[in-house]
C-alpha positions in Angstrom: -33.9 12.1 -9.0 -30.2 11.1 -9.2 -29.2 8.1 -7.2 -26.5 5.4 -7.2 -26.1 1.8 -6.3 -22.7 0.3 -5.4 -22.7 -3.4 -6.0 -19.9 -5.6 -4.5 -19.3 -9.1 -3.3 -19.1 -12.6 -4.7 -22.0 -14.4 -3.1 -24.0 -16.8 -5.3 -27.5 -16.0 -6.4 -29.7 -16.4 -9.5 -30.0 -14.1 -12.5 -33.7 -13.9 -12.0 -33.2 -12.7 -8.4 -30.7 -10.0 -9.4 -32.8 -8.7 -12.3 -36.0 -8.7 -10.3 -34.5 -6.8 -7.3 -32.5 -4.4 -9.4 -35.5 -3.7 -11.8 -37.7 -2.9 -8.8 -35.2 -0.5 -7.5 -34.7 1.2 -10.8 -38.5 1.5 -11.2 -38.9 3.0 -7.8 -36.2 5.6 -8.2 -36.4 6.6 -11.8 -34.0 6.9 -14.7 -31.3 9.1 -13.1 -29.4 6.3 -11.6 -25.8 5.1 -11.7 -24.7 1.6 -11.1 -21.2 1.4 -9.5 -19.6 -2.0 -9.9 -16.6 -2.5 -7.6 -14.3 -5.5 -7.6 -10.6 -6.4 -7.6 -9.6 -8.5 -10.6 -12.9 -9.8 -12.0 -16.6 -9.1 -11.5 -18.7 -11.8 -9.9 -21.6 -13.3 -11.9 -24.2 -11.3 -10.0 -22.3 -8.0 -10.8 -22.3 -8.9 -14.5 -26.0 -9.5 -14.5 -26.7 -6.3 -12.7 -24.5 -4.4 -15.2 -26.3 -6.0 -18.2 -29.7 -5.0 -16.8 -28.4 -1.4 -16.2 -27.4 -1.2 -19.8 -30.9 -2.3 -20.9 -32.3 0.4 -18.6 -29.9 3.0 -20.1 -28.3 3.8 -16.7 -24.8 5.1 -16.3 -22.3 2.4 -15.2 -19.0 3.1 -13.4 -16.5 0.3 -12.7 -13.9 0.5 -9.9 -11.3 -2.2 -10.3 -7.6 -2.8 -10.0 -5.3 -2.1 -12.9 -5.4 -4.9 -15.5 -8.7 -6.3 -14.2 -10.9 -8.4 -16.5 -14.2 -6.7 -17.1 -15.9 -9.8 -18.4 -19.2 -8.9 -20.1 -19.5 -5.4 -18.6 -19.7 -2.9 -21.4 -20.5 0.8 -21.9 -18.9 1.6 -18.5 -16.6 4.3 -17.2 -13.5 2.6 -15.7 -11.8 3.9 -12.6 -8.6 2.0 -11.7 -7.8 1.8 -8.0 -5.7 -0.2 -5.6 -8.7 -0.3 -3.2 -11.6 -0.3 -5.6 -14.5 -1.1 -3.2 -13.4 1.4 -0.6 -12.8 4.1 -3.2 -16.2 3.4 -4.9 -18.0 3.9 -1.5 -16.0 7.1 -0.9 -16.6 8.5 -4.3 -20.4 8.0 -4.2 -21.1 8.5 -0.5 -22.7 11.9 -1.1 -24.7 10.8 -4.2 -27.7 9.2 -2.6 -25.9 5.9 -2.6 -26.9 2.5 -1.4 -24.7 -0.6 -1.2 -26.1 -3.8 -2.6 -23.9 -6.6 -1.5 -23.8 -10.1 -3.0 -23.3 -11.4 0.5 -21.5 -14.5 1.6 -20.3 -15.2 5.1 -17.2 -16.9 3.6 -16.3 -14.0 1.4 -13.8 -11.6 3.0 -14.5 -9.1 0.3 -18.0 -8.8 1.6 -16.8 -7.9 5.0 -14.5 -5.3 3.5 -17.3 -3.9 1.4 -19.6 -3.7 4.5 -16.9 -2.0 6.5 -16.3 0.5 3.6 -20.0 1.2 3.4 -20.2 1.9 7.1 -17.2 4.2 6.9 -18.9 6.1 4.1 -22.2 6.1 5.9 -23.9 4.2 3.1 -26.7 1.8 4.0 -26.0 -1.8 3.0 -28.5 -4.5 1.7 -28.1 -8.2 0.9 -28.7 -8.7 -2.8 -28.8 -12.4 -2.3 -31.5 -12.2 0.3 -34.3 -9.9 -1.0 -32.4 -6.7 -0.2 -32.6 -7.4 3.6 -30.8 -4.7 5.5 -27.3 -5.6 6.7 -26.3 -4.0 10.0 -22.5 -3.8 10.5 -21.0 -4.2 14.0 -19.6 -1.1 15.6 -15.9 -2.0 15.4 -15.9 -3.3 11.8 -13.1 -1.9 9.7 -11.7 -2.6 6.2 -8.8 -4.9 6.2 -5.4 -3.4 5.3 -3.7 -5.7 2.7 -0.1 -4.9 2.4 1.4 -6.2 -0.9 4.0 -8.8 -0.5 7.4 -7.5 -1.5 9.5 -9.9 -3.6 12.5 -11.3 -1.8 15.7 -9.7 -3.1 18.9 -11.6 -2.8 21.7 -9.7 -1.2 24.2 -11.0 -3.6 24.8 -9.1 -6.9 26.7 -11.9 -8.5 25.6 -13.4 -11.8 24.4 -17.0 -12.1 27.8 -18.0 -13.6 29.7 -16.4 -10.8 27.5 -18.1 -8.2 28.0 -21.5 -10.0 31.8 -20.8 -10.1 31.8 -20.0 -6.3 29.9 -23.3 -5.6 32.5 -25.2 -7.6 35.3 -23.4 -5.7 33.7 -24.4 -2.4 33.5 -28.0 -3.5 37.2 -28.0 -4.5 38.1 -26.4 -1.2 36.2 -29.1 0.6 37.9 -31.8 -1.4 41.3 -30.3 -0.6 40.5 -30.1 3.1 39.5 -33.8 3.1 42.7 -34.7 1.2 44.9 -32.8 3.7 43.2 -34.4 6.6 43.8 -37.8 5.1 47.5 -37.0 4.4 47.9 -35.8 8.0 46.4 -39.1 9.3 48.8 -41.1 7.1 51.8 -39.1 8.3 50.6 -39.5 11.9 50.4 -43.3 11.4 53.8 -43.5 9.8 55.3 -41.4 12.6 53.8 -43.7 15.2 55.1 -46.7 13.4 58.6 -45.3 13.1 58.6 -44.5 16.9 57.4 -48.0 17.6 60.2 -49.5 15.4 62.8 -47.2 17.0 61.8 -48.3 20.5 62.1 -52.0 19.5 65.5 -51.4 17.9 66.7 -49.7 21.1 65.3 -52.5 23.2 67.1 -55.1 21.0 70.4 -53.3 21.2 70.1 -53.2 25.0 69.5 -56.9 25.1 72.5 -57.5 22.9 74.8 -55.5 25.2 73.8 -57.3 28.3 74.7 -60.7 26.9 
């Protein structure tokens, strides 16, 4: 009988636990199985252990990961690159007698995404960290949509030298403005002093004529 197991998540567990549960599943379902390992950039330790056991059992291994992902110690696997590896893995194997074994952690957002993707593909999910206990998703759970952050592009097309030159020009302009303001203040002071002296001269002349 052909069957498949999609394993995802980053929850912590022991190697003995992973091997015992996976071996029981392989024994119960036979040799026609495929292990599907889905992750973004690097497999979790539990996924590596599951893949190594699958190799020993001579099962097919398919890896869904983002481009440039590190496969760690997973070998003899067929690689499928994807921007949404977990969701695409669930979709690709939803009609191939699949089950989702999740390395569950309440603090792992990837687990929630994996559970939502399994629900969308109508694949039953089980907790590989807790004796393959069934995980029942809530009705409104949905995979999160992660939009890539676009790099900020400066509107200016000037080179670094041109930008530096413009900054120097701005500093020179500021210095010139400060100089002009200082000169204007000096002239204003001189003008006021001249007017004051002229008034005193006129006043003195008036006093002289009246004597």
